[in-house]
Wavefront OBJ file of the C-alpha trace (Angstrom):
o trace
v 37.549 -13.331 -73.727
v 38.635 -12.133 -70.269
v 38.447 -8.677 -69.331
v 40.859 -6.640 -67.083
v 40.101 -3.295 -65.924
v 41.827 -1.162 -63.406
v 39.395 1.258 -61.483
v 40.086 4.077 -59.303
v 36.914 3.154 -57.350
v 36.502 0.649 -54.258
v 34.409 -2.393 -54.516
v 32.919 -4.189 -51.794
v 35.776 -3.106 -49.328
v 34.438 -4.161 -46.025
v 36.558 -1.868 -44.077
v 40.253 -0.776 -43.520
v 42.644 1.859 -44.316
v 43.607 0.745 -47.779
v 40.167 2.004 -48.824
v 41.332 5.689 -48.079
v 44.757 5.373 -49.979
v 44.488 7.168 -52.988
v 47.307 5.519 -54.580
v 45.743 1.781 -53.922
v 44.378 0.997 -57.363
v 41.717 -1.735 -57.663
v 41.479 -4.220 -60.322
v 38.306 -6.281 -61.869
v 38.504 -9.195 -63.973
v 35.870 -11.500 -65.564
v 35.251 -13.918 -68.533
v 32.593 -11.430 -70.316
v 32.477 -7.669 -70.177
v 29.655 -5.442 -71.514
v 29.671 -1.688 -71.863
v 26.162 -0.048 -72.217
v 25.847 3.872 -72.401
v 22.275 4.024 -73.042
v 19.794 4.410 -71.223
v 22.271 4.491 -68.522
v 26.106 4.117 -68.677
v 27.110 0.778 -66.863
v 29.616 -2.104 -67.178
v 28.384 -5.626 -66.684
v 30.868 -8.339 -65.715
v 29.844 -12.169 -66.243
v 31.607 -15.205 -65.169
v 34.097 -15.752 -62.517
v 34.222 -12.060 -61.684
v 37.289 -11.289 -59.250
v 38.045 -7.905 -57.618
v 40.994 -7.310 -55.579
v 43.202 -4.371 -53.912
v 46.076 -4.621 -51.557
v 43.827 -5.557 -48.983
v 40.823 -7.188 -49.919
v 39.744 -9.650 -52.592
v 36.120 -10.374 -53.745
v 34.789 -13.200 -56.269
v 31.363 -13.375 -57.655
v 29.578 -14.926 -60.747
v 28.014 -11.374 -61.878
v 28.708 -7.927 -61.055
v 27.230 -4.723 -62.531
v 28.752 -1.038 -62.178
v 26.489 2.050 -62.685
v 28.622 5.161 -63.414
v 25.996 7.924 -62.537
v 25.014 6.102 -59.226
v 28.620 4.948 -58.585
v 26.869 1.841 -57.200
v 27.980 -2.186 -57.551
v 25.923 -4.909 -57.439
v 26.850 -8.619 -57.466
v 25.315 -12.021 -57.233
v 26.315 -15.672 -57.369
v 28.591 -17.503 -54.756
v 30.343 -14.145 -53.385
v 33.218 -14.827 -51.480
v 34.865 -11.440 -50.072
v 38.162 -11.467 -48.039
v 39.621 -8.447 -46.226
v 42.987 -8.131 -44.274
v 42.117 -6.128 -41.072
v 44.274 -3.228 -40.135
v 46.971 -3.289 -37.381
v 47.597 -6.907 -37.668
v 44.143 -8.043 -36.575
v 43.743 -10.973 -39.142
v 41.766 -11.785 -41.814
v 37.946 -11.446 -42.367
v 36.081 -13.831 -45.010
v 32.452 -13.466 -45.759
v 30.229 -15.651 -47.999
v 26.984 -14.767 -49.414
v 24.830 -14.707 -52.551
v 23.924 -11.211 -53.189
v 25.451 -7.845 -52.405
v 25.477 -4.247 -53.271
v 27.546 -1.193 -52.667
v 26.769 2.653 -52.725
v 30.236 4.229 -53.444
v 29.084 7.576 -52.777
v 27.639 6.762 -49.247
v 30.399 4.248 -48.761
v 27.704 1.679 -47.677
v 27.134 -1.949 -48.678
v 24.630 -5.024 -47.807
v 25.103 -8.691 -48.346
v 22.919 -11.496 -48.201
v 23.073 -15.330 -48.341
v 21.437 -18.121 -50.703
v 19.728 -19.740 -47.771
v 19.068 -16.604 -45.627
v 22.142 -16.568 -43.973
v 25.636 -15.045 -44.545
v 28.657 -16.891 -43.130
v 31.892 -15.253 -42.008
v 35.187 -16.480 -40.851
v 37.718 -14.447 -38.820
v 41.236 -15.890 -38.673
v 43.164 -14.141 -36.065
v 46.940 -13.359 -36.094
v 47.773 -16.531 -34.139
v 45.805 -18.608 -36.472
v 42.857 -19.352 -34.418
v 39.384 -19.020 -36.288
v 36.195 -17.670 -35.145
v 33.281 -18.242 -37.126
v 29.665 -16.294 -37.371
v 26.207 -16.612 -39.218
v 23.641 -14.089 -39.459
v 20.769 -13.030 -41.776
v 22.533 -10.324 -43.547
v 25.743 -8.209 -43.320
v 25.563 -4.207 -43.919
v 28.641 -2.039 -43.410
v 29.995 1.438 -43.817
v 33.663 1.798 -44.915
v 36.106 2.645 -42.315
v 33.476 2.769 -39.660
v 31.507 -0.224 -38.896
v 29.835 -3.590 -39.836
v 26.872 -5.108 -38.562
v 25.311 -8.660 -38.610
v 21.684 -8.356 -38.382
v 18.729 -10.823 -38.494
v 19.820 -13.130 -35.818
v 23.322 -13.787 -35.183
v 25.593 -16.875 -34.065
v 29.259 -16.623 -33.303
v 31.390 -19.589 -32.567
v 35.164 -20.778 -32.558
v 38.002 -21.587 -30.603
v 38.006 -18.416 -28.489
v 34.312 -17.328 -28.040
v 30.744 -18.502 -28.542
v 27.600 -15.919 -28.655
v 24.210 -15.392 -29.963
v 22.325 -12.255 -30.258
v 19.535 -10.371 -32.453
v 22.371 -8.215 -33.765
v 26.127 -7.514 -33.536
v 27.852 -4.265 -34.465
v 31.617 -4.117 -34.945
v 33.520 -0.737 -34.823
v 36.608 -0.682 -36.862
v 38.264 2.185 -35.061
v 38.622 0.419 -31.624
v 38.026 -3.207 -32.527
v 34.862 -3.198 -30.456
v 31.850 -5.777 -30.868
v 28.573 -4.881 -29.541
v 25.741 -7.275 -29.142
v 22.070 -6.586 -28.587
v 18.510 -7.918 -28.959
v 16.933 -11.225 -27.585
v 19.136 -11.100 -24.494
v 22.499 -11.604 -25.897
v 24.659 -14.642 -24.482
v 28.432 -14.817 -24.614
v 30.881 -17.490 -23.651
v 34.433 -16.602 -23.468
v 36.333 -19.880 -23.970
v 40.090 -18.985 -24.281
v 42.625 -17.315 -22.328
v 43.794 -16.730 -18.680
v 40.144 -15.804 -17.696
v 36.681 -17.149 -19.115
v 33.241 -16.012 -18.575
v 29.574 -16.817 -19.534
v 27.049 -14.204 -19.358
v 23.666 -12.886 -20.464
v 22.474 -9.268 -20.353
v 20.535 -6.502 -22.456
v 23.704 -5.510 -24.169
v 27.176 -7.072 -24.073
v 30.342 -5.102 -25.561
v 33.552 -6.810 -26.035
v 36.988 -5.233 -27.106
v 40.570 -6.101 -27.653
v 41.891 -2.573 -27.327
v 39.836 -0.519 -24.715
v 40.883 3.097 -24.186
v 42.762 3.664 -21.069
v 40.566 3.818 -17.935
v 37.525 2.436 -19.728
v 37.403 -0.263 -16.932
v 37.049 1.984 -14.185
v 34.109 2.045 -11.807
v 31.540 -0.675 -11.440
v 33.607 -3.451 -12.115
v 32.154 -6.924 -11.079
v 33.966 -8.329 -8.104
v 34.229 -12.090 -8.917
v 32.248 -14.565 -10.620
v 29.006 -14.376 -8.758
v 26.236 -12.926 -10.997
v 25.127 -9.225 -10.449
v 21.611 -8.802 -9.069
v 19.003 -8.666 -11.769
v 18.453 -5.176 -12.953
v 21.846 -4.020 -12.672
v 24.184 -2.574 -14.812
v 27.863 -3.693 -14.596
v 31.259 -3.819 -16.610
v 33.426 -6.933 -16.422
v 36.991 -6.566 -17.445
v 40.157 -8.620 -17.535
v 42.620 -7.315 -14.740
v 45.830 -5.618 -15.854
v 48.307 -7.871 -16.978
v 46.052 -10.581 -17.815
v 44.977 -9.923 -21.362
v 43.888 -7.213 -23.559
v 40.409 -8.685 -24.164
v 37.569 -6.859 -22.048
v 33.960 -7.427 -21.834
v 31.191 -5.033 -20.689
v 27.473 -6.242 -19.686
v 24.689 -3.945 -19.292
v 21.054 -4.412 -18.001
v 20.074 -7.408 -16.036
v 23.329 -8.955 -16.092
v 23.629 -12.706 -14.983
v 26.537 -14.946 -15.548
v 29.892 -15.845 -13.993
v 33.836 -14.985 -14.471
v 36.555 -17.508 -13.573
v 40.355 -16.497 -13.468
v 43.310 -18.832 -13.715
v 44.249 -19.151 -10.214
v 47.677 -20.427 -10.821
v 48.591 -16.728 -12.152
v 48.853 -13.452 -9.821
v 45.474 -11.647 -10.579
v 45.534 -8.053 -8.972
v 42.510 -6.883 -7.166
v 39.401 -5.770 -9.134
v 38.431 -2.884 -6.896
v 38.255 0.309 -8.550
l 1 2 3 4 5 6 7 8 9 10 11 12 13 14 15 16 17 18 19 20 21 22 23 24 25 26 27 28 29 30 31 32 33 34 35 36 37 38 39 40 41 42 43 44 45 46 47 48 49 50 51 52 53 54 55 56 57 58 59 60 61 62 63 64 65 66 67 68 69 70 71 72 73 74 75 76 77 78 79 80 81 82 83 84 85 86 87 88 89 90 91 92 93 94 95 96 97 98 99 100 101 102 103 104 105 106 107 108 109 110 111 112 113 114 115 116 117 118 119 120 121 122 123 124 125 126 127 128 129 130 131 132 133 134 135 136 137 138 139 140 141 142 143 144 145 146 147 148 149 150 151 152 153 154 155 156 157 158 159 160 161 162 163 164 165 166 167 168 169 170 171 172 173 174 175 176 177 178 179 180 181 182 183 184 185 186 187 188 189 190 191 192 193 194 195 196 197 198 199 200 201 202 203 204 205 206 207 208 209 210 211 212 213 214 215 216 217 218 219 220 221 222 223 224 225 226 227 228 229 230 231 232 233 234 235 236 237 238 239 240 241 242 243 244 245 246 247 248 249 250 251 252 253 254 255 256 257 258 259 260 261
C-alpha cells in the first residue's frame, strides 16, 4: 500500500529559495509506511521513497524521519534533483546514504563506492559533471564537495581536495592539493594551478580591480593574482591565489579592452 504524506518540513533540499517559502508544501510517497511512537516518535518509509517540492525531487530505497530531532536519514540508490535559483540550471546528485538535520539545516551524502556523483545542467543545456568523496550542505548558504574532487564537462575541468559553492553569488572556491582548473568554453580560455582558485558567474562590481594578470604569461611563483574576463567578453571570472602558474588566452577575433587597472 502506497503512502502519501504532506509535510511542512524540508527534506534534503540542497539549496534554494523554495526552502524558505512557508507555503511551499513537500510530499513524501513510498510503498510502505510505518509510524512508531515508542521509544521515540518516528516515521519509516520503505520502497521507492519519493520526495518533492516545487524546486526539488529526491528518490531513495528507504528513509526515516525522527520527530523530536527533526532529522532525516535515507539510503539506497539516492537521486536528488534541485532547480537552482535565478535560472542557473538544474543540479542532480547521486549517492547511497544521506542525512539531514532540519534544525541546523545541514546535511551530508556519501556514495556506495566511496564517491558521490553530480551533474549540473546549465540554462543553455550544457552539462558539467563532478565526483567527490562526500557532499555536505547548509540550506540557502553553501554546498561542499570533500574528500577529493574532480569536475569535468563541456565548459571546464578541475581537480582539488575540496570545492565549496556559495549559493548567494554563485561562487566556487577550490582548495587543497594545489587545485588545477582548465576553462574550455567561451571567448577566453585558461589553464592554471594555485593554492586557491575561485570562479564566479556573477561577481560583485569592482571585484576585479587591482592585481589583474596582464596576459597569458604565468605569474612568478609565490605571487598572489586575480584573473578575470574583460568587460563585455563574458560574466565568468576567475581568481587564483598563492603560487599561481598557468596561462590565459583571449579570442583575438573580438575586441578585448585593456586589462590594466
